[in-house]
PyMOL Python script that loads the backbone (N, CA, C, O; Angstrom):
from pymol import cmd

cmd.read_pdbstr("""\
ATOM      1  N   MET A   1      22.024  28.219  -2.516  1.00  0.00           N
ATOM      2  CA  MET A   1      21.184  27.189  -3.149  1.00  0.00           C
ATOM      3  C   MET A   1      20.205  26.609  -2.116  1.00  0.00           C
ATOM      4  O   MET A   1      20.639  26.238  -1.025  1.00  0.00           O
ATOM      5  N   GLU A   2      18.965  26.521  -2.402  1.00  0.00           N
ATOM      6  CA  GLU A   2      17.943  26.036  -1.560  1.00  0.00           C
ATOM      7  C   GLU A   2      18.016  24.565  -1.425  1.00  0.00           C
ATOM      8  O   GLU A   2      18.142  23.852  -2.420  1.00  0.00           O
ATOM      9  N   LYS A   3      17.938  24.059  -0.150  1.00  0.00           N
ATOM     10  CA  LYS A   3      17.916  22.616   0.139  1.00  0.00           C
ATOM     11  C   LYS A   3      16.659  21.953  -0.466  1.00  0.00           C
ATOM     12  O   LYS A   3      15.566  22.513  -0.373  1.00  0.00           O
ATOM     13  N   GLU A   4      16.806  20.784  -1.074  1.00  0.00           N
ATOM     14  CA  GLU A   4      15.694  20.153  -1.605  1.00  0.00           C
ATOM     15  C   GLU A   4      14.813  19.533  -0.523  1.00  0.00           C
ATOM     16  O   GLU A   4      15.331  18.936   0.420  1.00  0.00           O
ATOM     17  N   MET A   5      13.518  19.661  -0.639  1.00  0.00           N
ATOM     18  CA  MET A   5      12.555  19.141   0.335  1.00  0.00           C
ATOM     19  C   MET A   5      12.613  17.671   0.319  1.00  0.00           C
ATOM     20  O   MET A   5      12.888  17.040  -0.702  1.00  0.00           O
ATOM     21  N   SER A   6      12.335  17.090   1.536  1.00  0.00           N
ATOM     22  CA  SER A   6      12.397  15.620   1.552  1.00  0.00           C
ATOM     23  C   SER A   6      11.067  15.134   0.955  1.00  0.00           C
ATOM     24  O   SER A   6      10.080  15.860   0.844  1.00  0.00           O
ATOM     25  N   PHE A   7      11.124  13.790   0.563  1.00  0.00           N
ATOM     26  CA  PHE A   7       9.983  13.152  -0.056  1.00  0.00           C
ATOM     27  C   PHE A   7       8.715  13.263   0.817  1.00  0.00           C
ATOM     28  O   PHE A   7       7.622  13.615   0.372  1.00  0.00           O
ATOM     29  N   ASP A   8       8.951  12.943   2.048  1.00  0.00           N
ATOM     30  CA  ASP A   8       7.808  12.918   3.072  1.00  0.00           C
ATOM     31  C   ASP A   8       7.206  14.293   3.185  1.00  0.00           C
ATOM     32  O   ASP A   8       5.979  14.392   3.191  1.00  0.00           O
ATOM     33  N   ASP A   9       7.971  15.368   3.276  1.00  0.00           N
ATOM     34  CA  ASP A   9       7.505  16.734   3.345  1.00  0.00           C
ATOM     35  C   ASP A   9       6.731  17.095   2.073  1.00  0.00           C
ATOM     36  O   ASP A   9       5.634  17.651   2.133  1.00  0.00           O
ATOM     37  N   ALA A  10       7.322  16.767   0.929  1.00  0.00           N
ATOM     38  CA  ALA A  10       6.724  17.123  -0.292  1.00  0.00           C
ATOM     39  C   ALA A  10       5.423  16.445  -0.471  1.00  0.00           C
ATOM     40  O   ALA A  10       4.466  17.034  -0.974  1.00  0.00           O
ATOM     41  N   LEU A  11       5.365  15.177  -0.058  1.00  0.00           N
ATOM     42  CA  LEU A  11       4.072  14.396  -0.216  1.00  0.00           C
ATOM     43  C   LEU A  11       3.031  15.004   0.690  1.00  0.00           C
ATOM     44  O   LEU A  11       1.891  15.147   0.249  1.00  0.00           O
ATOM     45  N   LYS A  12       3.313  15.355   1.855  1.00  0.00           N
ATOM     46  CA  LYS A  12       2.429  15.901   2.841  1.00  0.00           C
ATOM     47  C   LYS A  12       1.903  17.194   2.331  1.00  0.00           C
ATOM     48  O   LYS A  12       0.697  17.437   2.376  1.00  0.00           O
ATOM     49  N   GLU A  13       2.781  18.042   1.841  1.00  0.00           N
ATOM     50  CA  GLU A  13       2.352  19.309   1.309  1.00  0.00           C
ATOM     51  C   GLU A  13       1.434  19.110   0.075  1.00  0.00           C
ATOM     52  O   GLU A  13       0.441  19.822  -0.075  1.00  0.00           O
ATOM     53  N   LEU A  14       1.771  18.140  -0.805  1.00  0.00           N
ATOM     54  CA  LEU A  14       1.018  17.932  -1.940  1.00  0.00           C
ATOM     55  C   LEU A  14      -0.417  17.424  -1.549  1.00  0.00           C
ATOM     56  O   LEU A  14      -1.410  17.811  -2.165  1.00  0.00           O
ATOM     57  N   GLU A  15      -0.484  16.576  -0.540  1.00  0.00           N
ATOM     58  CA  GLU A  15      -1.802  16.111   0.003  1.00  0.00           C
ATOM     59  C   GLU A  15      -2.635  17.214   0.448  1.00  0.00           C
ATOM     60  O   GLU A  15      -3.840  17.231   0.195  1.00  0.00           O
ATOM     61  N   GLU A  16      -2.015  18.198   1.143  1.00  0.00           N
ATOM     62  CA  GLU A  16      -2.693  19.377   1.658  1.00  0.00           C
ATOM     63  C   GLU A  16      -3.234  20.245   0.602  1.00  0.00           C
ATOM     64  O   GLU A  16      -4.326  20.799   0.735  1.00  0.00           O
ATOM     65  N   ILE A  17      -2.453  20.388  -0.510  1.00  0.00           N
ATOM     66  CA  ILE A  17      -2.931  21.117  -1.619  1.00  0.00           C
ATOM     67  C   ILE A  17      -4.096  20.476  -2.323  1.00  0.00           C
ATOM     68  O   ILE A  17      -5.067  21.131  -2.700  1.00  0.00           O
ATOM     69  N   VAL A  18      -3.979  19.227  -2.483  1.00  0.00           N
ATOM     70  CA  VAL A  18      -5.089  18.424  -3.179  1.00  0.00           C
ATOM     71  C   VAL A  18      -6.393  18.571  -2.393  1.00  0.00           C
ATOM     72  O   VAL A  18      -7.462  18.799  -2.960  1.00  0.00           O
ATOM     73  N   SER A  19      -6.268  18.431  -1.037  1.00  0.00           N
ATOM     74  CA  SER A  19      -7.420  18.482  -0.101  1.00  0.00           C
ATOM     75  C   SER A  19      -7.969  19.862  -0.244  1.00  0.00           C
ATOM     76  O   SER A  19      -9.195  19.930  -0.332  1.00  0.00           O
ATOM     77  N   LYS A  20      -7.295  20.963  -0.284  1.00  0.00           N
ATOM     78  CA  LYS A  20      -7.803  22.324  -0.428  1.00  0.00           C
ATOM     79  C   LYS A  20      -8.566  22.438  -1.725  1.00  0.00           C
ATOM     80  O   LYS A  20      -9.710  22.894  -1.756  1.00  0.00           O
ATOM     81  N   LEU A  21      -7.914  22.015  -2.801  1.00  0.00           N
ATOM     82  CA  LEU A  21      -8.481  22.132  -4.092  1.00  0.00           C
ATOM     83  C   LEU A  21      -9.760  21.336  -4.282  1.00  0.00           C
ATOM     84  O   LEU A  21     -10.686  21.791  -4.953  1.00  0.00           O
ATOM     85  N   GLU A  22      -9.812  20.142  -3.691  1.00  0.00           N
ATOM     86  CA  GLU A  22     -10.987  19.276  -3.753  1.00  0.00           C
ATOM     87  C   GLU A  22     -12.152  19.914  -3.056  1.00  0.00           C
ATOM     88  O   GLU A  22     -13.288  19.660  -3.456  1.00  0.00           O
ATOM     89  N   GLN A  23     -11.951  20.738  -2.027  1.00  0.00           N
ATOM     90  CA  GLN A  23     -12.999  21.454  -1.343  1.00  0.00           C
ATOM     91  C   GLN A  23     -13.672  22.465  -2.226  1.00  0.00           C
ATOM     92  O   GLN A  23     -14.855  22.747  -2.036  1.00  0.00           O
ATOM     93  N   GLY A  24     -12.945  23.040  -3.214  1.00  0.00           N
ATOM     94  CA  GLY A  24     -13.594  23.897  -4.211  1.00  0.00           C
ATOM     95  C   GLY A  24     -13.865  25.309  -3.807  1.00  0.00           C
ATOM     96  O   GLY A  24     -14.390  26.100  -4.591  1.00  0.00           O
ATOM     97  N   ASP A  25     -13.496  25.649  -2.536  1.00  0.00           N
ATOM     98  CA  ASP A  25     -13.783  27.015  -2.084  1.00  0.00           C
ATOM     99  C   ASP A  25     -12.585  27.960  -2.061  1.00  0.00           C
ATOM    100  O   ASP A  25     -12.527  28.933  -1.310  1.00  0.00           O
ATOM    101  N   VAL A  26     -11.595  27.600  -2.963  1.00  0.00           N
ATOM    102  CA  VAL A  26     -10.362  28.391  -3.065  1.00  0.00           C
ATOM    103  C   VAL A  26     -10.580  29.363  -4.244  1.00  0.00           C
ATOM    104  O   VAL A  26     -11.040  28.959  -5.312  1.00  0.00           O
ATOM    105  N   PRO A  27     -10.250  30.623  -4.037  1.00  0.00           N
ATOM    106  CA  PRO A  27     -10.349  31.618  -5.207  1.00  0.00           C
ATOM    107  C   PRO A  27      -9.511  31.145  -6.357  1.00  0.00           C
ATOM    108  O   PRO A  27      -8.508  30.454  -6.173  1.00  0.00           O
ATOM    109  N   LEU A  28      -9.925  31.519  -7.546  1.00  0.00           N
ATOM    110  CA  LEU A  28      -9.316  31.000  -8.743  1.00  0.00           C
ATOM    111  C   LEU A  28      -7.792  31.248  -8.823  1.00  0.00           C
ATOM    112  O   LEU A  28      -7.027  30.331  -9.122  1.00  0.00           O
ATOM    113  N   GLU A  29      -7.370  32.480  -8.556  1.00  0.00           N
ATOM    114  CA  GLU A  29      -5.853  32.793  -8.671  1.00  0.00           C
ATOM    115  C   GLU A  29      -5.096  31.911  -7.705  1.00  0.00           C
ATOM    116  O   GLU A  29      -4.050  31.355  -8.041  1.00  0.00           O
ATOM    117  N   GLU A  30      -5.643  31.782  -6.473  1.00  0.00           N
ATOM    118  CA  GLU A  30      -5.014  30.960  -5.433  1.00  0.00           C
ATOM    119  C   GLU A  30      -4.971  29.505  -5.910  1.00  0.00           C
ATOM    120  O   GLU A  30      -3.955  28.824  -5.776  1.00  0.00           O
ATOM    121  N   ALA A  31      -6.088  29.048  -6.465  1.00  0.00           N
ATOM    122  CA  ALA A  31      -6.189  27.645  -6.935  1.00  0.00           C
ATOM    123  C   ALA A  31      -5.095  27.401  -7.989  1.00  0.00           C
ATOM    124  O   ALA A  31      -4.419  26.372  -7.970  1.00  0.00           O
ATOM    125  N   LEU A  32      -4.939  28.354  -8.894  1.00  0.00           N
ATOM    126  CA  LEU A  32      -3.937  28.205  -9.958  1.00  0.00           C
ATOM    127  C   LEU A  32      -2.597  28.119  -9.336  1.00  0.00           C
ATOM    128  O   LEU A  32      -1.832  27.231  -9.713  1.00  0.00           O
ATOM    129  N   ASP A  33      -2.241  28.958  -8.418  1.00  0.00           N
ATOM    130  CA  ASP A  33      -1.011  29.001  -7.720  1.00  0.00           C
ATOM    131  C   ASP A  33      -0.730  27.646  -7.023  1.00  0.00           C
ATOM    132  O   ASP A  33       0.363  27.084  -7.103  1.00  0.00           O
ATOM    133  N   GLN A  34      -1.740  27.181  -6.367  1.00  0.00           N
ATOM    134  CA  GLN A  34      -1.641  25.929  -5.569  1.00  0.00           C
ATOM    135  C   GLN A  34      -1.457  24.771  -6.530  1.00  0.00           C
ATOM    136  O   GLN A  34      -0.675  23.855  -6.277  1.00  0.00           O
ATOM    137  N   PHE A  35      -2.184  24.821  -7.635  1.00  0.00           N
ATOM    138  CA  PHE A  35      -2.046  23.777  -8.640  1.00  0.00           C
ATOM    139  C   PHE A  35      -0.651  23.708  -9.226  1.00  0.00           C
ATOM    140  O   PHE A  35      -0.121  22.619  -9.448  1.00  0.00           O
ATOM    141  N   GLN A  36      -0.013  24.933  -9.494  1.00  0.00           N
ATOM    142  CA  GLN A  36       1.268  24.866  -9.992  1.00  0.00           C
ATOM    143  C   GLN A  36       2.354  24.420  -8.968  1.00  0.00           C
ATOM    144  O   GLN A  36       3.376  23.838  -9.329  1.00  0.00           O
ATOM    145  N   GLU A  37       2.082  24.719  -7.697  1.00  0.00           N
ATOM    146  CA  GLU A  37       2.976  24.227  -6.643  1.00  0.00           C
ATOM    147  C   GLU A  37       2.744  22.757  -6.526  1.00  0.00           C
ATOM    148  O   GLU A  37       3.719  22.039  -6.304  1.00  0.00           O
ATOM    149  N   GLY A  38       1.544  22.228  -6.653  1.00  0.00           N
ATOM    150  CA  GLY A  38       1.346  20.822  -6.623  1.00  0.00           C
ATOM    151  C   GLY A  38       2.044  20.032  -7.766  1.00  0.00           C
ATOM    152  O   GLY A  38       2.493  18.900  -7.586  1.00  0.00           O
ATOM    153  N   ILE A  39       2.108  20.657  -8.892  1.00  0.00           N
ATOM    154  CA  ILE A  39       2.827  20.079 -10.038  1.00  0.00           C
ATOM    155  C   ILE A  39       4.330  19.923  -9.654  1.00  0.00           C
ATOM    156  O   ILE A  39       4.942  18.871  -9.840  1.00  0.00           O
ATOM    157  N   LYS A  40       4.873  21.023  -9.114  1.00  0.00           N
ATOM    158  CA  LYS A  40       6.353  20.996  -8.736  1.00  0.00           C
ATOM    159  C   LYS A  40       6.526  19.973  -7.684  1.00  0.00           C
ATOM    160  O   LYS A  40       7.540  19.276  -7.744  1.00  0.00           O
ATOM    161  N   LEU A  41       5.659  19.783  -6.709  1.00  0.00           N
ATOM    162  CA  LEU A  41       5.803  18.806  -5.619  1.00  0.00           C
ATOM    163  C   LEU A  41       5.602  17.383  -6.276  1.00  0.00           C
ATOM    164  O   LEU A  41       6.285  16.439  -5.879  1.00  0.00           O
ATOM    165  N   SER A  42       4.742  17.239  -7.199  1.00  0.00           N
ATOM    166  CA  SER A  42       4.523  15.948  -7.784  1.00  0.00           C
ATOM    167  C   SER A  42       5.802  15.557  -8.591  1.00  0.00           C
ATOM    168  O   SER A  42       6.219  14.399  -8.548  1.00  0.00           O
ATOM    169  N   ARG A  43       6.365  16.434  -9.258  1.00  0.00           N
ATOM    170  CA  ARG A  43       7.617  16.115  -9.992  1.00  0.00           C
ATOM    171  C   ARG A  43       8.779  15.726  -9.093  1.00  0.00           C
ATOM    172  O   ARG A  43       9.573  14.837  -9.398  1.00  0.00           O
ATOM    173  N   LEU A  44       8.844  16.464  -7.925  1.00  0.00           N
ATOM    174  CA  LEU A  44       9.951  16.136  -6.981  1.00  0.00           C
ATOM    175  C   LEU A  44       9.717  14.707  -6.401  1.00  0.00           C
ATOM    176  O   LEU A  44      10.665  13.932  -6.274  1.00  0.00           O
ATOM    177  N   CYS A  45       8.483  14.377  -6.061  1.00  0.00           N
ATOM    178  CA  CYS A  45       8.173  13.073  -5.567  1.00  0.00           C
ATOM    179  C   CYS A  45       8.493  11.999  -6.626  1.00  0.00           C
ATOM    180  O   CYS A  45       9.099  10.971  -6.323  1.00  0.00           O
ATOM    181  N   LYS A  46       8.080  12.259  -7.846  1.00  0.00           N
ATOM    182  CA  LYS A  46       8.305  11.316  -8.879  1.00  0.00           C
ATOM    183  C   LYS A  46       9.837  11.084  -9.086  1.00  0.00           C
ATOM    184  O   LYS A  46      10.307   9.955  -9.225  1.00  0.00           O
ATOM    185  N   LYS A  47      10.570  12.206  -9.098  1.00  0.00           N
ATOM    186  CA  LYS A  47      12.051  12.135  -9.205  1.00  0.00           C
ATOM    187  C   LYS A  47      12.679  11.300  -8.113  1.00  0.00           C
ATOM    188  O   LYS A  47      13.508  10.423  -8.355  1.00  0.00           O
ATOM    189  N   THR A  48      12.245  11.610  -6.884  1.00  0.00           N
ATOM    190  CA  THR A  48      12.760  10.822  -5.716  1.00  0.00           C
ATOM    191  C   THR A  48      12.416   9.343  -5.847  1.00  0.00           C
ATOM    192  O   THR A  48      13.299   8.510  -5.640  1.00  0.00           O
ATOM    193  N   LEU A  49      11.255   8.994  -6.159  1.00  0.00           N
ATOM    194  CA  LEU A  49      10.859   7.609  -6.327  1.00  0.00           C
ATOM    195  C   LEU A  49      11.665   6.935  -7.467  1.00  0.00           C
ATOM    196  O   LEU A  49      12.090   5.791  -7.306  1.00  0.00           O
ATOM    197  N   GLN A  50      11.882   7.616  -8.609  1.00  0.00           N
ATOM    198  CA  GLN A  50      12.666   7.040  -9.594  1.00  0.00           C
ATOM    199  C   GLN A  50      14.065   6.749  -9.196  1.00  0.00           C
ATOM    200  O   GLN A  50      14.601   5.691  -9.526  1.00  0.00           O
ATOM    201  N   GLU A  51      14.684   7.674  -8.483  1.00  0.00           N
ATOM    202  CA  GLU A  51      15.965   7.531  -7.944  1.00  0.00           C
ATOM    203  C   GLU A  51      16.091   6.332  -6.935  1.00  0.00           C
ATOM    204  O   GLU A  51      17.037   5.545  -6.942  1.00  0.00           O
ATOM    205  N   ALA A  52      15.122   6.289  -6.144  1.00  0.00           N
ATOM    206  CA  ALA A  52      15.072   5.171  -5.221  1.00  0.00           C
ATOM    207  C   ALA A  52      14.907   3.761  -5.929  1.00  0.00           C
ATOM    208  O   ALA A  52      15.494   2.765  -5.506  1.00  0.00           O
ATOM    209  N   GLU A  53      14.116   3.743  -6.974  1.00  0.00           N
ATOM    210  CA  GLU A  53      13.917   2.504  -7.777  1.00  0.00           C
ATOM    211  C   GLU A  53      15.256   2.145  -8.423  1.00  0.00           C
ATOM    212  O   GLU A  53      15.688   0.993  -8.394  1.00  0.00           O
ATOM    213  N   GLU A  54      15.932   3.210  -9.035  1.00  0.00           N
ATOM    214  CA  GLU A  54      17.210   2.917  -9.677  1.00  0.00           C
ATOM    215  C   GLU A  54      18.205   2.384  -8.651  1.00  0.00           C
ATOM    216  O   GLU A  54      18.987   1.491  -8.977  1.00  0.00           O
ATOM    217  N   THR A  55      18.203   2.855  -7.533  1.00  0.00           N
ATOM    218  CA  THR A  55      19.145   2.397  -6.463  1.00  0.00           C
ATOM    219  C   THR A  55      18.765   1.012  -6.072  1.00  0.00           C
ATOM    220  O   THR A  55      19.664   0.199  -5.853  1.00  0.00           O
ATOM    221  N   MET A  56      17.539   0.676  -5.966  1.00  0.00           N
ATOM    222  CA  MET A  56      17.049  -0.608  -5.397  1.00  0.00           C
ATOM    223  C   MET A  56      17.291  -1.694  -6.421  1.00  0.00           C
ATOM    224  O   MET A  56      17.435  -2.864  -6.064  1.00  0.00           O
ATOM    225  N   THR A  57      17.340  -1.300  -7.775  1.00  0.00           N
ATOM    226  CA  THR A  57      17.495  -2.327  -8.789  1.00  0.00           C
ATOM    227  C   THR A  57      19.002  -2.648  -9.133  1.00  0.00           C
ATOM    228  O   THR A  57      19.288  -3.433 -10.037  1.00  0.00           O
ATOM    229  N   LYS A  58      19.938  -2.010  -8.377  1.00  0.00           N
ATOM    230  CA  LYS A  58      21.322  -2.291  -8.625  1.00  0.00           C
ATOM    231  C   LYS A  58      21.944  -2.929  -7.402  1.00  0.00           C
ATOM    232  O   LYS A  58      21.481  -2.778  -6.271  1.00  0.00           O
ATOM    233  N   ILE A  59      22.971  -3.618  -7.673  1.00  0.00           N
ATOM    234  CA  ILE A  59      23.687  -4.309  -6.572  1.00  0.00           C
ATOM    235  C   ILE A  59      25.154  -4.018  -6.879  1.00  0.00           C
ATOM    236  O   ILE A  59      25.524  -3.644  -7.991  1.00  0.00           O
ATOM    237  N   VAL A  60      25.936  -4.199  -5.883  1.00  0.00           N
ATOM    238  CA  VAL A  60      27.372  -4.061  -6.024  1.00  0.00           C
ATOM    239  C   VAL A  60      27.992  -5.396  -5.934  1.00  0.00           C
ATOM    240  O   VAL A  60      27.724  -6.110  -4.967  1.00  0.00           O
ATOM    241  N   ASP A  61      28.804  -5.797  -6.865  1.00  0.00           N
ATOM    242  CA  ASP A  61      29.405  -7.139  -6.877  1.00  0.00           C
ATOM    243  C   ASP A  61      30.668  -7.099  -5.977  1.00  0.00           C
ATOM    244  O   ASP A  61      31.059  -6.033  -5.500  1.00  0.00           O
ATOM    245  N   GLU A  62      31.263  -8.209  -5.766  1.00  0.00           N
ATOM    246  CA  GLU A  62      32.492  -8.301  -4.894  1.00  0.00           C
ATOM    247  C   GLU A  62      33.628  -7.500  -5.332  1.00  0.00           C
ATOM    248  O   GLU A  62      34.524  -7.291  -4.513  1.00  0.00           O
ATOM    249  N   ASN A  63      33.723  -6.982  -6.608  1.00  0.00           N
ATOM    250  CA  ASN A  63      34.646  -6.144  -7.126  1.00  0.00           C
ATOM    251  C   ASN A  63      34.332  -4.706  -7.047  1.00  0.00           C
ATOM    252  O   ASN A  63      35.127  -3.888  -7.510  1.00  0.00           O
ATOM    253  N   GLY A  64      33.220  -4.340  -6.490  1.00  0.00           N
ATOM    254  CA  GLY A  64      32.704  -2.956  -6.380  1.00  0.00           C
ATOM    255  C   GLY A  64      32.092  -2.412  -7.495  1.00  0.00           C
ATOM    256  O   GLY A  64      31.832  -1.209  -7.523  1.00  0.00           O
ATOM    257  N   LYS A  65      31.777  -3.295  -8.602  1.00  0.00           N
ATOM    258  CA  LYS A  65      31.040  -2.885  -9.761  1.00  0.00           C
ATOM    259  C   LYS A  65      29.593  -2.933  -9.580  1.00  0.00           C
ATOM    260  O   LYS A  65      29.120  -3.869  -8.936  1.00  0.00           O
ATOM    261  N   GLU A  66      28.812  -2.006 -10.090  1.00  0.00           N
ATOM    262  CA  GLU A  66      27.360  -2.062 -10.021  1.00  0.00           C
ATOM    263  C   GLU A  66      26.867  -2.965 -11.147  1.00  0.00           C
ATOM    264  O   GLU A  66      27.379  -2.985 -12.266  1.00  0.00           O
ATOM    265  N   ALA A  67      25.815  -3.721 -10.753  1.00  0.00           N
ATOM    266  CA  ALA A  67      25.169  -4.560 -11.737  1.00  0.00           C
ATOM    267  C   ALA A  67      23.632  -4.510 -11.543  1.00  0.00           C
ATOM    268  O   ALA A  67      23.156  -4.334 -10.421  1.00  0.00           O
ATOM    269  N   ALA A  68      22.894  -4.660 -12.595  1.00  0.00           N
ATOM    270  CA  ALA A  68      21.433  -4.677 -12.467  1.00  0.00           C
ATOM    271  C   ALA A  68      21.055  -5.878 -11.626  1.00  0.00           C
ATOM    272  O   ALA A  68      21.504  -6.998 -11.872  1.00  0.00           O
ATOM    273  N   PHE A  69      20.221  -5.627 -10.630  1.00  0.00           N
ATOM    274  CA  PHE A  69      19.709  -6.658  -9.729  1.00  0.00           C
ATOM    275  C   PHE A  69      18.989  -7.742 -10.465  1.00  0.00           C
ATOM    276  O   PHE A  69      19.164  -8.928 -10.188  1.00  0.00           O
ATOM    277  N   GLU A  70      18.148  -7.317 -11.439  1.00  0.00           N
ATOM    278  CA  GLU A  70      17.326  -8.345 -12.164  1.00  0.00           C
ATOM    279  C   GLU A  70      18.314  -9.313 -12.936  1.00  0.00           C
ATOM    280  O   GLU A  70      18.058 -10.517 -12.954  1.00  0.00           O
ATOM    281  N   ASN A  71      19.418  -8.823 -13.563  1.00  0.00           N
ATOM    282  CA  ASN A  71      20.264  -9.668 -14.214  1.00  0.00           C
ATOM    283  C   ASN A  71      20.920 -10.717 -13.248  1.00  0.00           C
ATOM    284  O   ASN A  71      21.129 -11.881 -13.591  1.00  0.00           O
ATOM    285  N   ASP A  72      21.199 -10.254 -12.122  1.00  0.00           N
ATOM    286  CA  ASP A  72      21.836 -11.182 -11.089  1.00  0.00           C
ATOM    287  C   ASP A  72      20.828 -12.279 -10.711  1.00  0.00           C
ATOM    288  O   ASP A  72      21.231 -13.427 -10.524  1.00  0.00           O
ATOM    289  N   LEU A  73      19.538 -11.961 -10.593  1.00  0.00           N
ATOM    290  CA  LEU A  73      18.562 -12.879 -10.312  1.00  0.00           C
ATOM    291  C   LEU A  73      18.339 -13.879 -11.371  1.00  0.00           C
ATOM    292  O   LEU A  73      18.193 -15.073 -11.109  1.00  0.00           O
ATOM    293  N   ASN A  74      18.310 -13.372 -12.635  1.00  0.00           N
ATOM    294  CA  ASN A  74      18.157 -14.230 -13.827  1.00  0.00           C
ATOM    295  C   ASN A  74      19.257 -15.258 -13.922  1.00  0.00           C
ATOM    296  O   ASN A  74      19.017 -16.408 -14.289  1.00  0.00           O
ATOM    297  N   ARG A  75      20.520 -14.825 -13.575  1.00  0.00           N
ATOM    298  CA  ARG A  75      21.632 -15.807 -13.594  1.00  0.00           C
ATOM    299  C   ARG A  75      21.412 -16.922 -12.600  1.00  0.00           C
ATOM    300  O   ARG A  75      21.652 -18.088 -12.913  1.00  0.00           O
ATOM    301  N   GLN A  76      20.984 -16.603 -11.475  1.00  0.00           N
ATOM    302  CA  GLN A  76      20.874 -17.561 -10.336  1.00  0.00           C
ATOM    303  C   GLN A  76      19.690 -18.574 -10.704  1.00  0.00           C
ATOM    304  O   GLN A  76      19.746 -19.737 -10.304  1.00  0.00           O
ATOM    305  N   GLU A  77      18.708 -18.148 -11.409  1.00  0.00           N
ATOM    306  CA  GLU A  77      17.526 -18.988 -11.788  1.00  0.00           C
ATOM    307  C   GLU A  77      17.894 -19.909 -12.893  1.00  0.00           C
ATOM    308  O   GLU A  77      17.342 -21.009 -12.931  1.00  0.00           O
ATOM    309  N   ASN A  78      18.788 -19.571 -13.819  1.00  0.00           N
ATOM    310  CA  ASN A  78      19.127 -20.456 -14.926  1.00  0.00           C
ATOM    311  C   ASN A  78      20.109 -21.477 -14.573  1.00  0.00           C
ATOM    312  O   ASN A  78      20.484 -22.291 -15.416  1.00  0.00           O
TER     313      ASN A  78
END
""", "prot")
cmd.dss("prot")
cmd.show_as("cartoon", "prot")
cmd.util.cbc("prot")
cmd.orient("prot")
C-alpha cells in the first residue's frame, strides 16, 4: 500500500501543476494528465484540512470523552 503524501508535499505539487497549466505551453494530453493529477492532489488537501478541522473542533473532557469544542465554549459563555 502506498504511503499517503503529506499535505505540504501535495500542496507544493499542486502549486507546480497550476503554474505549468497557467503558462499555457503544455501539450493538450499532458495538460489533461496534469489537470487530473491536480484534482487528486486537491482532494487530498481538502480531506487533510477537513480532518484537521474536525480534530481542532473537539476536546477531550476529564473522563476521556470527546466533546464538540463549540458546545464547551457555549456552556462557559452562558
